[in-house]
matplotlib code that plots the C-alpha trace (Angstrom):
import matplotlib.pyplot as plt

x = [0.0, 1.5, 1.8, -0.2, -3.2, -3.1, -3.2, -6.6, -7.8, -7.7, -7.2, -4.4, -4.3, -2.2, -0.7, -2.5, 0.8, 1.1, -2.2, -2.1, 1.2, -0.9, -4.1, -4.0, -5.9, -8.8, -9.2, -10.8, -9.2, -10.7, -10.9, -8.5, -8.0, -9.4, -8.2, -7.4, -6.8, -5.0, -5.5, -3.3, -4.0, -7.0, -7.6, -10.5, -10.0, -12.1, -12.2, -13.9, -16.3, -16.8, -15.6, -13.4, -12.6, -9.8, -10.0, -7.1, -8.6, -6.7, -3.4, -1.1, -3.5, -3.1, -7.1, -8.2, -11.8, -12.2, -15.7, -16.7, -19.5, -21.1, -21.8, -25.1, -26.1, -24.8, -28.1, -26.4, -23.4, -21.9, -18.7, -17.7, -14.8, -12.2, -12.9, -10.5, -9.8, -10.8, -8.3, -10.2, -13.1, -15.4, -16.9, -20.4, -21.7, -25.6, -25.8, -29.4, -31.8, -30.4, -31.3, -27.4, -24.5, -23.1, -19.3, -18.0, -14.2, -12.2, -9.5, -6.6, -6.8, -4.3, -6.8, -8.9, -12.3, -13.7, -11.9, -13.4, -17.0, -16.4, -15.8, -18.3, -20.9, -19.4, -20.3, -23.2, -25.2]
y = [0.1, 3.7, 6.1, 8.7, 5.8, 5.4, 9.1, 9.6, 6.5, 3.7, 0.1, -2.0, -5.6, -7.0, -10.2, -12.7, -13.7, -10.1, -9.5, -12.9, -11.7, -8.2, -9.1, -12.7, -12.0, -11.1, -14.3, -17.8, -20.9, -22.3, -18.8, -18.1, -15.2, -15.1, -11.4, -8.5, -4.7, -2.1, 1.9, 4.4, 3.2, 1.3, -2.2, -4.8, -8.4, -10.9, -14.1, -17.4, -16.3, -12.8, -8.8, -7.4, -3.7, -2.3, 2.0, 3.7, 6.6, 9.9, 11.6, 8.8, 5.9, 4.1, 4.0, 1.2, 0.2, -3.6, -3.8, -7.4, -7.9, -11.5, -12.3, -13.2, -9.8, -8.2, -8.0, -6.4, -5.5, -4.0, -3.8, -0.8, -1.5, 1.0, 2.7, 4.0, 7.4, 6.5, 5.7, 3.4, 0.5, 0.9, -1.7, -1.0, -3.1, -2.8, -4.1, -5.6, -3.4, 0.2, 2.3, 3.5, 1.8, 0.8, 0.3, 2.1, 1.4, 2.2, -0.1, 1.1, 0.0, -2.8, -5.0, -7.4, -6.6, -9.8, -11.5, -9.4, -9.8, -13.5, -13.9, -11.8, -13.6, -16.9, -16.1, -13.8, -15.8]
z = [-0.1, -1.1, 1.3, -0.7, -0.8, 3.1, 3.5, 1.3, 3.7, 1.5, 2.8, 1.4, 2.3, 5.6, 6.2, 8.1, 9.8, 11.2, 11.9, 13.9, 15.9, 16.7, 17.4, 18.1, 21.7, 20.1, 18.3, 19.6, 19.5, 16.3, 14.8, 11.5, 9.6, 6.3, 5.2, 6.9, 5.6, 7.3, 7.0, 8.6, 12.1, 11.9, 10.8, 9.5, 9.8, 8.0, 10.4, 9.6, 12.6, 12.3, 11.2, 13.6, 13.2, 15.5, 15.4, 16.8, 18.9, 19.9, 18.9, 20.1, 19.2, 22.6, 23.0, 21.1, 20.3, 19.0, 17.2, 16.9, 14.4, 14.0, 9.9, 11.0, 11.9, 8.4, 6.6, 3.1, 1.5, -1.6, -3.4, -5.8, -8.0, -8.9, -12.3, -14.8, -12.9, -9.2, -6.8, -4.5, -4.6, -1.8, 0.5, 2.4, 5.0, 6.7, 10.0, 11.0, 9.8, 9.4, 6.4, 6.1, 5.7, 9.0, 7.5, 4.9, 3.9, 0.9, -0.6, -2.7, -6.4, -5.5, -3.6, -5.3, -4.1, -5.6, -2.7, 0.0, -1.7, -2.0, 1.5, 2.9, 0.4, 1.9, 5.5, 5.0, 2.8]

ax = plt.figure().add_subplot(projection="3d")
ax.plot(x, y, z, "-o")
ax.set_aspect("equal")
plt.show()
């Protein structure tokens, strides 16, 4: 992931090994990482059981919020691919019966959003 892309808020794919080392204490014994993405300070991880959002807060980033969203509570999602002149692809997730997307994330053009869609479809549908 390039610095410019990160500064624009676009997520790039993170390695499962790095995510396991850094966030291993969050996972259940039989939980495994399907894929994960890193923004400047935030991370989101798709596991075989749930979606985990890690949001660092404050200037120092020492305060961290961990959100865990069960796939069964995701009512719908959309993936928008990057176009010719777009720098990013976009993922929107609706939790329960909310009218507006609960989660909106942008990916750098290097991320295969079809793989993201495939993981979500597998666990949500």
